[in-house]
N, C-alpha and C positions, 0 to 999 in steps of 0.2 A: 398808713396800715392797709389801705386798699391795694397798694401795690404788693404788700408782702403776702396778703391773702391768696392774690393772683397767681404767685410763684409757687406757692405751697400748694395751690390746686393744681398747677402743672406737673410739679413733681408727684404727687399722688396718682395722678393719671398714668405716668411713666410707669409707676411701680406697679400698677395694675395691670397694664398692657404685658410688662414682662412675666407676670405671675401665670397669665394666660398663655403666652406661648411656650413656656417652660415644659408643660407636659408633652405638647406636639414634639418638641426638639428630642426630647429624651425617648421617644418612641422610635428613631430613627437610627440607622447602624450606618456608620460611614467608612469607606474606604479611605487610601491613602490620598486619593485624589480630593477628598472631601465630598465625592458624588454619593448619594444613598446607595446601598447595597443591599439588594433583596437576602434575605435567608434562604440557604439551601432547601430545596423542598425534600421531605422523605423520599427515598426510592420504594417502589410498590415491591411487595414482597414477591420473592423469586417463583417462578411456576415451573412445576416439573415439564420436560419436553414431552411427555407422554400427553399430559393434560392440553399443553398448547396444540399439539398435532390432532387431539379430539375433539377440541372446542368449535370447530368449524373451518372455513376457510383461512388460509393465512392471511396476515396483514399485508396490504402494500403501501409504499410509501406514501401515497397520497390519501390513503385513508385511515391513517393511524390516528390523525387528530383534525378537529375541525375549529375555524374561528366561529365568533358568534353570528357572523354572518352567513354561517353554512359553506363558505369557502374553502376547499381541502386546503391542507399545509403540507408541503415537503417536509418528510425528515431527513431528507439526505442533501444537505447544501455544502457548498464550500466557504459557508463563512467560517470566522476565527473561532475556534473552541475556546473555553474560558478557563480549563484548568488541566494540568496533566496529572494530579494527583488523583487517584482514584479513591472514592469514598467508600464504595462497596464493590465487591467482585462480581461482574458480571455474570449471569447465567448462562454459559455458553452452550448449555443443551437446548436451549429456545433458540439459540442463534441455529445450531445445527438442524434442529427440526424446520426451520424457515428456508435453510438453504437445501436441506433435503439429503444431507451427507455430512458425516462428521468431519471437524476441522481437528487442527493439531497445533498445540501450543508450542511456541518458538522462543528462544531465547529474547529477554527484552520485554516480557510480556504481549508479544504479537502472537493472535490467532491466525492460522492462514489455512484456506481451503484451496484443494488443486483440483483441476479439471483436466487431464492430459487428454490430447486430442489423437486417442487410440482409433479414431476413425477414419481419420486421413492417412492417405499414402503419399507421402511427398518425396520427392529426389530433389537434392540439390547438387548439381554437378556431377552426377552419376552415383552419390551417396544416398541410399535410403535413409531417411532420418528418424529416428527413434523418438517418440513422444516426449520421454524425459530429457532429450537432448536439445530441442528447439521448438516443440511444439505443447508447452504446457502452459493453459490458462491457470492464472491463480488470482486471487483476493486476500487481501490481508487486512484485520482488524486491530486498533489499539484502542484500549480504554481509556478516555480523556478526562473522566469526570463523570459521578453519579452513575445513570444509565445509558451515557453517551459514548459513541466511538468514531474515530477516525477510520477512514478505509482508503485503500489503494489497492488498483488490480491492473492485470494486463490480461486482456482477452485474445486468443488466438482464433482468427475468424478468414474464412475464405472471402473472396472479394464480394460476392453475391449475399453474404450472410451481414455484412459491415453495418448498411443501413437499417434493415429491420430490427436487427439487435439493439442500435443506437437509439431508433425509436422508442424502443419497449424501456431503455434505461432512462430516457428524458422524461416518458410517462411515468415513472417511478421515482422521480426526483434526484436522478445520478448524473452527475455533471462528466462531460468528457473532458480528458486533459491532453491527450494525445491521439493522432493515428497516423500510422506508417508502417513501412517494411523493417524487419530486422536481417534479412536474408537478401541474396541477390542470385538469381538463376534458377530458383526453385519451380517445381511443378508438383501440382499446380500452384498458383500464386496464393501466398500466405499474408495477410495483415495483422497488425497489433494495434488494439483498441485499449488506450490506458484510462482508467477512471479514477476518481477521487472525490472525497467530501467527509463528510461527518453527520451523524445523527443517531437515530435510534437503529443497533445493530440488527435487531429482529426483523423490522420493516425492509431495512437496507438489504437484508439476505434475500429475502423474498421478491423483491424487485430485481435483484441480481439475477436469481435463480429463473424469474419470469423472461428477463432478457434472453438468457443463454438457452432458453426452449425455443426461441426463434432461430436457433442454429442446430446443427447437427450433433453439437458438443455431447457427448456422453455425460449424463448428470448424476447417474447413480455411483455407487464406490464399487470399481472393479473387483469380480473374483480374483482370489490369490493366484497366480500362475506360477510356474516353474521358477525357480529362483535363478536367476541370471547373473553371471561372474564377470568381472572386469578384466578383460582380456588385455591387460598392460600392465607394466612394472610400476605399480603406483607409489611404491616407495621410492624409486627414482625419481618420479615426479614430485613427491613432496621435497625431496631434497633440492631439486631444481629450481622450483618457484620458492622455497623457503617457506611454504605454507603447508599446514596440514590438509588434505582433501577428504572427500567421502564418497563411498559408492552409493549409487541411485540407481539399481537393477546394474545394467551393464555399463552406465554412466559413470565417470570419475568427476567430479565436481569439486570447485574451488571456490569459497567465498571470501573477498578480502574487503573488509570494512575501511572507510575512510578514517583519517586521524582526528580531524576537527568535527565540531557537533554541527549536525545538520537539521535545520528546521523546516517546518511546511506550516502553514497557516498558525506560524507562532509556537508550534510545538516541536519538541524535539523527537527526532526520528530515529529509533534503534535500526541496525543496518537490516534486520530482517523485514523491514518495512520496503525493501526494493532500493536501497540506496547504498549498497555493496558491490563491487566489481564482482561480476560472476563470470567463471571460466568453465566450459565443459569440455571433456574429451569424450569422443565415441570411437571406440576401436575400430580399425577396418582391416585388421590382420597385419600379421608379421610385424608386431611393434609399432606399426603406424596408426594414425588416429586423424579424424576429423576434429577442430576444435572450432567452438563459436562462444558467444557471450557478449558481454559488454562492459567495457571501462566507465567507471562514474568518474568524471572529470571536472575541474574548474575550467572556465574559459582559457587560462593562461597555461593549462596543459595539455590542450587539443594538439597543437603542433609537436610537441615532444613525443607524445604518444603515438601518433599517426605516422611519424617519422621513424620510430623504433620499430613499429611493427612491419613498415614496409621494407625496411633493412632486413628484416628476419623473414622476408617472402610471406607475410601474412597479409591478407585482403583486409581493406577497411570496406564494411558493406553500407553502414549508416551512419550518421551523427544527429541527433536531435535531442530533445528534452521529453522528460516523461512527465514532469510537473508543471505546475502553474506558478507557484508562490513560494518554491524553495530558496532557503538563504543557507550559505552561498548558492548564486544559481549553478544547477549541475547541467552536465550534457552527458549523454551517453552513446559511446562511441563502441559500435558492432563491429565483429570481425569474423573472419573465415580462413581456414586452410587445411590441407590434408598433407601430412608429411609424418615423418618419424617423430613418434610423440614426446621424447626429452628433449629433440633438437627444438620444436616448436614451444616447449616449456620454456627452454634459453632465451627465446625471442619474446615471449610474454614476460617473463622476469624483466628483462631490459626495459619493456615497457612499463613496469610497475616502478622501476626505481626511478622513473621522471615524475612521480606521483606523490600527492601527501598521503600515501596509504598506511594504515595502522601496520606496526610492526608486529610479528608474529610473537605471541607471548610464551 
């Protein structure tokens, strides 16, 4: 009888312990891995751009929030975003106010800011370069959930501007992804500084603007000038390349996306985030044009494209990466030539044919 009573007591103790644990377990939400998942925080209410601009200095990436120790937290980091599904629409007017100029919504939900280097007088191999041809800084944002956004950008800088801008970017929590040339033989020398990360887009925009202020980049939206026309047979270029181009002032541009899905930091990137082949034609008179841009390639495509370009008399001017964690790994091959525009388009089409580019719709 004494042994039976002991067993009964042990069973009763087990039941009491289970009852005490049950409320705690029911208060947790688990994901597919079984790890606790925090409930999403409610996003703060949207603030009109006028209110954001009048409430004091613009936030910087390092003063947006602080830990309990008082140490500043950077908001623009290259860590992996958690979701590509936006729960609420970002208030892009607040981002405009922080950047100091309006952006423009692009296909795929990308929000783009452009900073053409109209202050620079750059000549490459005797051709004066228009800002929209090869001298345009730009930054793209993509909402990745809640009030967070992934961003990527390409900043056009003179050699003496590179490190002051880079220092200011780093102070604002902005990561460097690449630094290199795109052209050959240009005067003055121009460098291209690529950035990437994710975080609060308002603080990120303020940090990018502060960094660009270390250069002579025009930060305000330029006044509307006299409309320029593309002095080329654009219809013939469309037929030859097999894609539909568009005019950007006097420049005729093509954007050719990849066929496969491109991701970075685990997030799928729309072509407008800088992962589409870019081809620019700048008329030089008499049906001729200068061409530049970059092919977005997998490693196995580099040989075929470089050979196709050289066979067509088109120079390869650079080969490098723009990102740090893209999947599949991408390489960007930049090019240059001056010749009959349609003849050049034939050579570019031959190069495109060796890639896994999306077919025209």
